[in-house]
C-alpha positions as CSV (number, residue, x, y, z in Angstrom):
1,M,-60.7,89.3,-19.9
2,K,-61.3,87.0,-16.9
3,K,-62.1,84.1,-19.2
4,K,-58.9,84.7,-21.1
5,L,-56.9,84.7,-17.8
6,I,-58.4,81.4,-16.8
7,W,-57.3,79.9,-20.1
8,I,-53.8,81.2,-19.8
9,I,-53.5,79.8,-16.3
10,A,-54.9,76.4,-17.5
11,I,-52.4,76.3,-20.3
12,I,-49.5,77.1,-17.9
13,L,-50.6,74.4,-15.5
14,L,-50.9,71.9,-18.4
15,V,-47.3,72.8,-19.6
16,V,-46.0,72.4,-16.0
17,L,-47.7,69.0,-15.6
18,L,-46.4,67.8,-19.0
19,A,-42.9,68.9,-18.1
20,A,-43.1,67.3,-14.7
21,G,-44.4,64.1,-16.3
22,A,-41.6,64.1,-18.8
23,V,-39.0,64.5,-16.0
24,M,-40.6,61.7,-14.0
25,Y,-40.7,59.5,-17.1
26,F,-37.1,60.0,-18.2
27,L,-35.4,60.2,-14.8
28,P,-35.3,57.3,-12.3
29,V,-38.2,58.5,-10.2
30,S,-39.8,55.7,-8.2
31,F,-43.4,55.5,-7.2
32,G,-43.0,52.3,-5.2
33,G,-43.4,48.8,-6.5
34,T,-43.9,45.3,-5.3
35,R,-40.9,43.1,-4.7
36,V,-41.0,39.4,-5.5
37,A,-41.5,37.4,-2.3
38,R,-39.0,34.7,-1.4
39,P,-40.6,31.2,-1.8
40,D,-40.2,28.4,0.7
41,A,-37.0,26.5,0.0
42,L,-37.3,23.0,-1.4
43,P,-35.3,20.0,-0.2
44,G,-31.9,19.9,-1.8
45,D,-32.3,16.3,-2.9
46,M,-35.7,16.9,-4.5
47,L,-35.5,15.8,-8.2
48,L,-36.5,18.3,-10.9
49,T,-37.5,17.0,-14.3
50,A,-35.6,18.0,-17.3
51,E,-38.5,20.2,-18.4
52,Q,-38.6,21.9,-15.0
53,V,-34.9,22.5,-15.0
54,Q,-35.0,24.0,-18.5
55,A,-38.0,26.2,-17.7
56,D,-36.2,27.6,-14.6
57,R,-33.0,28.0,-16.5
58,Q,-34.7,30.1,-19.2
59,Q,-36.6,32.1,-16.5
60,M,-33.3,33.0,-14.9
61,M,-31.5,33.9,-18.2
62,D,-34.4,36.0,-19.4
63,Y,-34.6,37.9,-16.2
64,V,-30.9,38.6,-16.0
65,E,-30.6,39.6,-19.7
66,N,-33.7,41.9,-19.4
67,V,-32.6,43.6,-16.1
68,H,-28.9,43.8,-15.6
69,P,-27.0,46.9,-16.8
70,F,-24.1,44.7,-18.0
71,F,-25.9,44.2,-21.3
72,V,-26.2,47.9,-22.0
73,D,-23.1,49.5,-20.5
74,G,-20.6,48.5,-23.1
75,S,-19.1,45.6,-21.2
76,D,-17.3,42.8,-23.2
77,Q,-19.7,39.9,-23.3
78,T,-17.2,37.2,-24.3
79,A,-17.0,35.7,-20.8
80,Y,-20.7,36.0,-20.3
81,L,-21.4,34.0,-23.5
82,A,-19.1,31.3,-22.4
83,A,-20.8,31.1,-19.0
84,K,-24.2,31.0,-20.6
85,E,-23.1,28.2,-22.9
86,A,-21.7,26.3,-19.8
87,Y,-25.0,26.8,-18.0
88,L,-27.0,25.5,-21.0
89,S,-24.8,22.5,-21.2
90,E,-24.9,21.7,-17.5
91,T,-28.7,22.0,-17.2
92,N,-30.0,19.8,-20.0
93,A,-31.3,16.9,-17.9
94,A,-33.2,16.1,-14.7
95,M,-31.2,17.1,-11.6
96,T,-31.7,17.8,-7.9
97,V,-32.5,21.2,-6.6
98,E,-29.0,21.3,-5.0
99,A,-27.3,20.5,-8.3
100,F,-29.4,23.1,-10.1
101,M,-28.5,25.6,-7.4
102,G,-24.8,25.1,-8.0
103,A,-25.1,25.5,-11.8
104,T,-27.2,28.7,-11.4
105,A,-24.7,30.1,-8.9
106,R,-21.8,29.5,-11.2
107,Y,-23.7,31.2,-14.1
108,L,-24.3,34.3,-12.0
109,T,-20.7,34.8,-10.8
110,V,-19.6,35.8,-14.4
111,F,-20.8,39.4,-13.7
112,G,-18.4,39.8,-10.8
113,D,-21.2,41.7,-9.1
114,G,-21.7,41.2,-5.4
115,H,-25.3,42.3,-5.6
116,T,-26.2,39.7,-8.3
117,K,-26.3,36.3,-6.8
118,L,-28.4,33.5,-5.4
119,S,-29.7,33.7,-1.9
120,W,-27.6,30.8,-0.8
121,Q,-29.1,27.8,1.1
122,Y,-26.5,27.1,3.8
123,G,-27.8,24.0,5.3
124,D,-26.2,23.4,8.7
125,E,-22.8,24.7,9.7
126,V,-19.7,22.8,10.7
127,A,-18.0,24.3,13.8
128,I,-14.6,24.8,12.3
129,Y,-13.4,28.1,13.7
130,H,-11.2,29.9,11.3
131,S,-9.9,33.2,9.9
132,Y,-8.7,33.8,6.3
133,R,-5.9,36.2,5.9
134,D,-2.6,36.6,3.9
135,G,-3.7,33.9,1.5
136,Q,-4.2,31.2,4.2
137,M,-7.1,29.8,6.2
138,Y,-6.0,29.9,9.8
139,F,-7.4,27.6,12.4
140,A,-8.9,29.0,15.6
141,D,-9.5,27.3,19.0
142,E,-10.6,28.4,22.4
143,T,-7.6,30.7,22.7
144,G,-8.2,32.5,19.5
145,V,-6.7,32.4,16.0
146,T,-3.6,30.2,15.9
147,E,-0.6,30.2,13.6
148,L,-1.7,26.8,12.2
149,T,-3.4,26.8,8.8
150,I,-6.1,24.4,7.6
151,T,-4.9,22.2,4.8
152,A,-7.9,19.8,4.3
153,V,-11.3,18.8,5.6
154,D,-11.7,15.0,5.5
155,D,-8.9,14.7,3.0
156,V,-10.5,17.3,0.6
157,P,-7.7,19.8,0.1
158,M,-8.4,23.4,1.2
159,E,-7.5,24.6,-2.3
160,Q,-10.4,22.5,-3.7
161,I,-12.8,24.0,-1.1
162,L,-11.7,27.6,-1.8
163,A,-11.9,27.0,-5.6
164,T,-15.5,25.8,-5.1
165,I,-16.3,29.0,-3.2
166,D,-14.7,31.1,-6.1
167,S,-16.9,29.3,-8.6
168,L,-20.2,29.9,-6.7
169,F,-20.0,33.3,-5.2
170,P,-19.2,36.6,-7.0
171,A,-16.3,38.7,-5.9
172,E,-15.6,42.3,-7.0
173,N,-12.1,42.5,-5.6
174,E,-9.5,40.6,-3.5
175,M,-11.1,41.7,-0.3
176,A,-14.4,40.2,-1.5
177,V,-12.6,36.9,-2.1
178,A,-11.3,36.8,1.4
179,K,-14.8,37.7,2.8
180,N,-16.4,34.9,0.8
181,Y,-13.8,32.4,2.1
182,N,-14.6,33.3,5.7
183,Y,-18.3,33.5,5.2
184,Y,-19.1,30.3,3.3
185,F,-16.3,27.9,4.2
186,T,-18.3,26.0,6.9
187,S,-21.6,25.8,5.0
188,E,-23.0,22.3,4.7
189,N,-24.0,22.8,1.1
190,L,-20.7,24.4,0.2
191,L,-18.7,21.6,1.7
192,K,-20.8,19.0,0.0
193,M,-20.3,20.6,-3.4
194,A,-16.6,20.7,-2.7
195,G,-16.6,16.9,-2.2
196,V,-16.8,16.6,1.6
197,N,-19.1,13.8,2.8
198,V,-21.5,15.6,5.1
199,E,-23.6,12.6,6.0
200,K,-21.9,12.1,9.4
201,A,-21.5,13.7,12.8
202,A,-17.8,14.6,12.9
203,F,-15.1,15.8,10.5
204,T,-11.4,15.6,10.5
205,V,-9.6,18.9,10.0
206,S,-5.9,18.6,8.9
207,L,-3.5,21.4,10.0
208,S,-0.2,22.6,8.7
209,D,1.9,21.0,11.5
210,G,0.6,17.5,10.5
211,S,-1.9,17.3,13.4
212,T,-5.7,16.9,13.1
213,R,-8.7,18.1,15.0
214,E,-12.2,16.7,15.2
215,C,-14.9,19.2,14.5
216,R,-18.7,18.6,14.7
217,W,-21.8,20.4,13.7
218,F,-22.3,23.8,15.2
219,E,-25.0,23.8,17.9
220,P,-26.1,27.4,18.7
221,V,-26.7,28.1,22.4
222,E,-29.6,30.4,23.1
223,T,-28.9,32.8,25.9
224,A,-31.4,35.4,27.3
225,D,-29.3,38.5,27.6
226,S,-31.5,41.3,28.8
227,S,-28.5,43.7,28.9
228,A,-27.8,43.5,25.2
229,E,-28.4,46.8,23.4
230,P,-30.8,46.9,20.5
231,W,-29.4,46.8,17.0
232,G,-29.1,50.1,15.3
233,N,-27.0,53.2,14.8
234,K,-25.7,54.9,17.9
235,A,-23.8,58.0,18.9
236,R,-21.5,58.5,21.9
237,W,-18.6,60.6,23.1
238,D,-15.1,59.2,23.6
239,G,-13.3,62.1,25.3
240,D,-13.5,65.0,22.9
241,I,-14.3,62.7,19.9
242,F,-17.9,62.4,18.6
243,V,-18.3,58.7,17.6
244,V,-21.1,57.5,15.3
245,E,-21.5,53.7,15.4
246,F,-22.8,53.5,11.9
247,V,-23.9,49.9,11.6
248,E,-26.6,50.3,8.8
249,C,-27.3,52.9,6.1
250,E,-30.9,53.4,7.4
251,D,-32.1,57.0,7.0
252,D,-34.7,56.8,9.7
253,D,-35.8,58.9,12.6
254,N,-32.9,57.4,14.7
255,L,-30.3,58.5,12.2
256,K,-31.9,61.9,11.9
257,A,-31.6,62.4,15.7
258,I,-28.0,61.3,15.5
259,A,-27.4,63.8,12.7
260,R,-28.9,66.6,14.8
261,E,-26.7,65.7,17.8
262,L,-23.7,65.6,15.5
263,K,-24.5,69.0,14.0
264,Q,-24.9,70.5,17.5
265,A,-21.6,69.0,18.5
266,V,-19.8,70.5,15.5
267,D,-21.6,73.9,15.9
268,S,-20.4,73.9,19.6
269,G,-16.8,73.4,18.6
270,C,-16.2,69.6,18.2
271,T,-13.3,69.1,15.8
272,K,-12.9,65.3,15.9
273,V,-15.4,62.8,14.5
274,I,-15.2,59.1,13.9
275,I,-17.9,57.3,11.8
276,D,-17.4,53.6,12.4
277,A,-18.7,51.9,9.3
278,R,-17.1,48.5,10.0
279,G,-19.5,45.8,9.2
280,N,-22.1,48.2,7.7
281,G,-23.8,46.2,4.9
282,G,-25.4,49.2,3.2
283,G,-28.9,50.5,2.6
284,S,-29.6,54.0,1.6
285,S,-26.7,56.4,0.6
286,Y,-28.9,59.3,1.8
287,A,-28.0,58.1,5.3
288,C,-24.3,58.7,4.5
289,E,-25.0,62.1,3.0
290,R,-27.1,63.1,6.1
291,L,-24.1,62.5,8.4
292,L,-21.8,64.5,6.2
293,N,-24.3,67.4,5.8
294,A,-24.5,67.5,9.6
295,M,-20.8,68.4,9.8
296,G,-21.2,71.2,7.2
297,M,-19.9,69.0,4.4
298,K,-21.3,68.1,1.1
299,A,-20.6,64.8,-0.6
300,P,-19.6,64.6,-4.2
301,T,-22.2,63.0,-6.5
302,Y,-22.2,59.5,-7.8
303,G,-23.3,59.0,-11.4
304,M,-25.4,56.1,-12.4
305,L,-26.6,54.2,-15.4
306,V,-30.2,53.0,-14.8
307,R,-31.6,50.2,-16.9
308,Y,-35.4,50.2,-17.2
309,S,-37.3,47.0,-17.7
310,R,-40.7,45.5,-17.1
311,E,-39.3,43.8,-14.0
312,A,-37.8,46.9,-12.6
313,K,-40.9,48.9,-13.3
314,E,-43.0,46.4,-11.3
315,Q,-40.6,46.1,-8.4
316,V,-39.2,49.7,-8.1
317,G,-42.1,51.7,-9.5
318,Y,-40.7,53.5,-12.6
319,L,-43.0,54.9,-15.3
320,R,-40.8,53.3,-18.0
321,S,-40.4,49.7,-18.9
322,S,-37.5,49.9,-21.3
323,G,-34.4,52.0,-22.2
324,T,-31.8,53.6,-20.0
325,C,-30.9,56.8,-18.1
326,L,-27.3,58.0,-17.7
327,M,-26.6,60.5,-15.0
328,K,-23.0,61.7,-14.9
329,P,-21.0,61.9,-11.7
330,N,-20.1,65.3,-10.2
331,P,-16.8,65.5,-8.2
332,A,-17.8,68.9,-6.6
333,A,-17.8,68.6,-2.8
334,R,-17.7,70.9,0.3
335,Q,-15.1,70.3,3.0
336,N,-15.2,71.5,6.5
337,E,-11.6,72.2,7.5
338,K,-12.5,72.6,11.1
339,V,-13.6,69.0,11.4
340,N,-11.1,66.1,11.4
341,L,-13.2,63.3,10.1
342,V,-12.2,59.6,10.3
343,V,-14.2,56.8,8.7
344,L,-13.5,53.3,9.8
345,C,-14.1,50.5,7.2
346,D,-13.4,46.8,6.7
347,R,-14.1,44.0,4.3
348,Y,-17.7,43.9,5.5
349,T,-18.3,47.6,4.7
350,Y,-20.5,47.2,1.7
351,S,-22.8,48.9,-0.9
352,S,-24.0,52.3,0.3
353,A,-21.4,52.1,3.2
354,T,-18.7,51.8,0.5
355,M,-20.2,54.9,-1.1
356,L,-19.5,56.8,2.2
357,C,-15.8,55.8,1.8
358,V,-15.8,56.9,-1.8
359,F,-17.5,60.2,-0.8
360,V,-14.7,60.8,1.7
361,R,-11.9,59.8,-0.6
362,D,-13.1,61.6,-3.8
363,G,-14.4,64.7,-1.9
364,Q,-11.3,64.9,0.3
365,L,-13.5,65.1,3.3
366,G,-11.5,63.1,5.8
367,T,-9.3,60.0,6.5
368,L,-10.1,56.3,5.9
369,I,-8.7,53.8,8.4
370,G,-9.0,50.0,8.4
371,E,-9.4,47.5,5.6
372,A,-10.6,48.0,2.0
373,S,-14.2,47.3,1.3
374,S,-15.3,44.3,-0.7
375,N,-17.1,46.6,-3.2
376,M,-15.4,48.2,-6.2
377,P,-15.8,52.0,-6.2
378,N,-17.7,51.7,-9.5
379,H,-20.2,48.9,-9.0
380,Y,-23.5,47.5,-9.9
381,G,-26.4,47.6,-7.4
382,D,-29.9,48.6,-6.4
383,I,-31.3,45.0,-6.6
384,T,-34.4,43.5,-7.9
385,F,-35.5,39.9,-7.2
386,V,-36.4,36.8,-9.1
387,A,-38.0,33.6,-7.7
388,L,-37.7,30.6,-10.0
389,D,-41.0,28.7,-10.4
390,N,-40.0,25.1,-10.1
391,S,-36.8,25.0,-8.0
392,H,-37.8,27.9,-5.7
393,L,-34.3,29.4,-6.0
394,Y,-34.3,33.1,-5.2
395,A,-31.8,35.6,-6.6
396,S,-31.0,39.3,-6.5
397,V,-30.1,41.1,-9.7
398,S,-28.8,44.6,-10.0
399,H,-30.5,47.1,-12.3
400,K,-28.1,50.1,-11.9
401,R,-24.4,50.8,-12.4
402,F,-23.0,53.4,-10.0
403,L,-20.1,55.6,-11.2
404,R,-17.8,57.2,-8.6
405,P,-17.7,61.0,-8.4
406,S,-14.0,61.3,-9.5
407,G,-14.7,59.5,-12.8
408,E,-11.7,57.2,-12.1
409,T,-12.5,53.7,-13.4
410,E,-9.5,51.5,-12.8
411,S,-9.4,50.9,-9.0
412,R,-10.9,47.7,-7.8
413,M,-11.1,48.8,-4.2
414,V,-10.8,51.9,-2.0
415,V,-7.6,51.4,-0.1
416,P,-7.7,53.2,3.3
417,D,-5.3,56.0,4.0
418,I,-4.1,54.1,7.1
419,E,-4.3,50.3,6.6
420,T,-4.8,48.1,9.6
421,S,-6.9,45.2,10.7
422,A,-10.6,45.7,11.4
423,N,-9.9,45.0,15.1
424,D,-7.2,47.5,15.3
425,A,-8.9,50.3,13.3
426,Y,-10.5,52.1,16.2
427,Q,-7.3,52.4,18.2
428,A,-5.5,53.5,15.1
429,A,-8.1,56.2,14.7
430,L,-7.6,57.4,18.3
431,D,-3.9,57.5,17.7
432,Y,-4.3,59.4,14.5
433,L,-6.6,62.0,16.1
434,A,-4.2,62.4,19.0
435,G,-1.5,63.2,16.5
436,K,0.5,60.1,17.1
């Protein structure tokens, strides 16, 4: 009898282990992998042979086609095939690293995926202070942003410079386009690709009133500021409002401590909360859920399409090296009507921080104030990396497609309930919570 019992227990354990193994095999359970290290950058003017160019080109195309969910999610591949043909045509001879970088960046923009792109080599930066808004690049001086727009840099029209940015950097929506313009405009390599002669000390910037300004290379000034607070998420009170300065989606001990403090505040009767996600570039969506849970809320669930590959298996740690896994979204959420939650966002709110905005919108958990994010609500993400052998170019490539909880597929961006500039968003939140 005892022997029979042992056999029964052994069989049960075996069945449990097999079931657990099957779950871990078919679901995107990660056991930790090894990411590809970024190689040292090569000089932009270094000449690659035709054979080296073609080998790196093939390495890039193979990697993208093996890893990216675009090829298995039913997307129309017409535009991709045209971009691939252009890439093949453009990279058939010896060329510099810089020229190959441009061709490869143009190839990757076809996905419209802000996570799939080259790690751009900026070069130096020209000190042209600027702000892109309302379809214009405004010039800034020591007094701040002026009403003058920039029309050219060294006689290269601004339209040509912006078109070059469009061709090299992916954009998921209109806010991403504006972010790219602000971010890359003064890069040495970008200006060079746009036709500006960067082999000099000063540049002539033409303005809309017919005047010009001389601008030189940016020279950073190092200052020892011992009073500067360390980077990271922080919590504070502003009157009766609990404010989380949510600068990164990092689900670490610091955030867990903030979540405990937030829970204690809500349990003690706090009814007004601001989560300031302006400039938050993402990380782990678990960090967003932790803050919502602390307020007695439950986020709706994103769905996702995971594409397995040999590359993702090595870098993420999956058991599978091929196939896909589709997990459907779930709009079910739990609100806390006692808490008036405001989330601040802007064009630099990105990736997992965009998910926080979508959680709040789709779950009806609170109010969004500020600018729309540069992510689409349904977007690619969870990046892997590829380092090209000869050119040392380094790129990130998505291996998941995230599907918003509501199931809605048409929106290109999450428009805040109260739209205002990033700078004015906090005051707008205070006014809103004060009932103004």
